[in-house]
C-alpha positions as CSV (number, residue, x, y, z in Angstrom):
1,M,8.5,-17.9,13.9
2,T,6.0,-17.2,17.3
3,N,2.1,-17.2,17.1
4,A,1.8,-13.7,16.4
5,G,3.1,-14.2,13.3
6,R,0.2,-16.5,11.7
7,H,-2.1,-13.6,12.2
8,R,-3.3,-11.9,9.1
9,C,-2.2,-8.7,7.6
10,V,-5.1,-6.0,5.3
11,L,-4.0,-4.0,3.3
12,I,-6.0,-1.0,1.9
13,R,-5.3,1.5,-0.7
14,H,-6.9,4.7,0.2
15,G,-9.1,6.2,-2.0
16,E,-9.6,8.2,-5.5
17,T,-6.9,11.4,-5.7
18,E,-7.3,13.9,-8.4
19,W,-3.5,12.1,-9.9
20,S,-5.1,8.7,-9.6
21,L,-7.8,9.3,-11.3
22,D,-5.4,11.2,-14.0
23,G,-3.1,8.1,-13.9
24,R,-0.2,10.5,-12.5
25,H,2.5,9.1,-10.3
26,T,1.3,10.3,-6.6
27,G,4.2,9.3,-4.4
28,R,5.1,12.2,-1.6
29,T,2.4,14.9,-2.9
30,D,0.4,15.3,-0.4
31,L,-2.8,15.3,-2.1
32,P,-6.4,15.1,-0.7
33,L,-9.2,12.7,-1.6
34,L,-11.6,13.4,-3.5
35,P,-15.4,13.3,-2.8
36,Q,-15.8,10.2,-4.5
37,G,-12.7,9.0,-2.7
38,E,-14.1,9.5,0.4
39,V,-17.1,7.8,-0.3
40,Q,-15.1,4.8,-0.9
41,A,-13.3,4.9,2.2
42,R,-16.3,5.3,4.1
43,A,-17.8,2.2,1.8
44,L,-14.8,0.0,3.2
45,A,-16.3,0.3,6.7
46,E,-18.9,-2.0,6.3
47,I,-16.3,-4.7,5.2
48,M,-13.6,-3.9,8.0
49,A,-16.4,-4.0,10.7
50,P,-16.1,-8.3,11.0
51,Y,-12.1,-7.8,11.7
52,S,-10.7,-7.2,14.8
53,F,-7.3,-5.4,14.4
54,A,-4.8,-5.1,16.8
55,A,-2.9,-2.7,15.4
56,V,-3.9,0.1,12.1
57,L,-0.7,1.2,10.6
58,T,-1.0,4.4,8.1
59,S,1.3,6.3,5.5
60,P,1.6,9.7,6.9
61,L,0.2,10.9,3.9
62,R,-3.4,12.3,4.2
63,R,-5.0,10.0,1.7
64,A,-4.2,7.4,3.6
65,K,-4.6,8.7,6.9
66,D,-8.0,10.2,5.7
67,T,-9.3,6.4,4.2
68,S,-8.3,5.3,7.3
69,A,-10.4,7.4,9.5
70,L,-13.5,7.1,7.1
71,A,-13.3,3.3,7.3
72,G,-13.6,3.7,10.6
73,L,-10.4,2.2,11.5
74,D,-9.8,4.1,15.0
75,G,-6.3,4.4,16.3
76,A,-4.5,4.0,13.6
77,E,-0.8,4.5,14.2
78,E,1.8,6.7,11.3
79,E,4.4,4.5,9.7
80,P,7.1,6.3,7.7
81,D,8.0,3.3,6.2
82,L,4.3,2.8,4.7
83,A,4.8,6.2,2.7
84,E,4.4,5.8,-1.0
85,W,7.4,5.1,-3.3
86,D,9.3,8.2,-3.8
87,Y,8.8,8.9,-6.9
88,G,11.0,12.0,-7.5
89,A,10.9,14.2,-10.7
90,Y,8.6,11.9,-11.8
91,D,5.4,12.7,-9.0
92,G,3.0,14.1,-10.4
93,V,3.7,12.8,-14.0
94,T,2.0,10.0,-16.2
95,T,4.1,7.0,-17.3
96,E,3.4,8.0,-21.0
97,Q,4.8,11.1,-20.2
98,I,8.0,9.6,-18.8
99,R,8.0,7.2,-21.9
100,A,8.4,10.2,-23.9
101,V,11.8,10.9,-22.9
102,R,12.7,7.6,-21.4
103,P,11.1,4.9,-23.7
104,G,10.0,1.5,-22.0
105,W,10.6,3.2,-18.5
106,N,9.3,1.1,-16.1
107,I,9.1,2.2,-12.3
108,F,10.0,-1.8,-10.8
109,D,13.1,-2.1,-13.5
110,D,14.1,1.6,-13.6
111,G,13.5,3.5,-10.3
112,A,12.7,7.0,-10.1
113,L,14.9,10.1,-11.4
114,D,15.9,11.7,-8.3
115,G,13.8,9.2,-6.0
116,E,13.8,5.3,-4.7
117,T,14.8,2.3,-6.2
118,V,12.7,-1.1,-5.8
119,E,15.7,-2.5,-3.4
120,E,14.7,0.9,-1.4
121,V,10.9,0.1,-1.4
122,G,11.6,-3.4,-0.3
123,K,13.5,-2.6,2.7
124,R,11.4,-0.3,3.8
125,V,8.5,-2.6,3.2
126,D,10.7,-5.2,5.2
127,R,10.8,-3.5,8.1
128,V,6.8,-3.2,8.1
129,I,6.6,-6.8,7.6
130,E,8.8,-7.5,10.3
131,R,6.7,-5.1,12.4
132,V,3.3,-6.5,11.9
133,R,4.5,-10.3,12.0
134,A,5.4,-9.1,15.7
135,V,1.8,-8.5,17.0
136,D,-0.4,-10.2,18.4
137,G,-3.7,-10.0,16.2
138,D,-4.9,-8.8,13.1
139,V,-2.7,-6.1,11.2
140,A,-4.3,-3.0,8.4
141,C,-2.2,-1.2,7.0
142,V,-3.3,2.1,5.0
143,A,-1.1,3.4,2.1
144,H,-0.8,3.3,-1.7
145,A,-0.4,1.1,-4.4
146,H,3.0,0.9,-5.6
147,V,4.5,0.2,-1.8
148,L,1.4,-2.2,-1.2
149,R,2.3,-4.5,-4.0
150,V,6.0,-4.3,-3.0
151,L,4.7,-5.1,0.6
152,A,2.5,-8.2,-0.4
153,A,5.3,-9.4,-3.1
154,R,7.9,-9.4,0.4
155,W,5.4,-11.3,2.2
156,V,5.2,-14.5,0.2
157,G,8.8,-13.9,-0.3
158,L,9.9,-12.6,-3.9
159,P,11.8,-9.8,-4.7
160,A,10.5,-6.7,-4.1
161,D,10.3,-6.3,-8.0
162,G,7.5,-9.1,-7.9
163,G,4.9,-6.3,-6.9
164,R,5.1,-5.6,-10.8
165,Y,2.6,-8.3,-11.0
166,L,0.2,-7.7,-8.7
167,T,-2.2,-3.8,-9.1
168,L,-4.5,-2.4,-6.8
169,R,-7.2,-0.2,-7.4
170,P,-8.3,2.7,-5.4
171,A,-10.0,2.0,-2.0
172,S,-9.5,-1.6,-2.5
173,Y,-8.3,-4.2,0.4
174,S,-6.4,-7.2,0.1
175,E,-5.7,-9.7,2.6
176,L,-2.1,-11.9,3.3
177,G,-2.0,-14.6,5.8
178,W,-1.0,-18.0,6.2
179,E,-1.2,-21.8,4.9
180,R,0.2,-23.7,7.8
181,E,3.7,-22.1,7.9
182,N,3.8,-20.6,4.5
183,P,2.8,-16.8,3.9
184,V,0.2,-16.2,1.3
185,I,-2.0,-13.8,-0.5
186,V,-5.5,-14.7,0.9
187,R,-7.3,-12.2,-1.1
188,W,-6.4,-9.4,-3.2
189,N,-8.0,-6.5,-5.0
190,L,-11.4,-6.7,-3.5
191,R,-14.1,-3.7,-3.4
């Protein structure tokens, strides 16, 4: 591993949207931030100010790009692999509604009807991790809850479904880094 791989990766979940407020799975539907989501994103600017990012990667979806801009993260580059889990037929649907038809359903075990499996999301985030570790400096990734949870699991060497053990609030930030040669979660789900 090169020295470039020893830098931090800051994960930022987008601010509140109508669907995240309602508990609906928001995958590829391109929703805007709510006014309170914009306030949350602006509040991240002060928290991000001490960082000096060599790269800022953002999901191509509006809610992530707007969060990045409002947080003052200049020069963000769209990274298609940071798009949220493709929920397919479950986009816009709550877990309770899905379980009414599929009792016991869990996104990490069962994937999404006409959408992605956890393994497919894991392959996407592995490419992101490879890209992040090649940068000579800290990197910010602005994206969505499920994809960032899987990214964190893969960062520390867990299977992609290890993301089930992590949670992220809207407009939260987390920091991935290193303890000697070991990739670690340094901070998680802070606001």
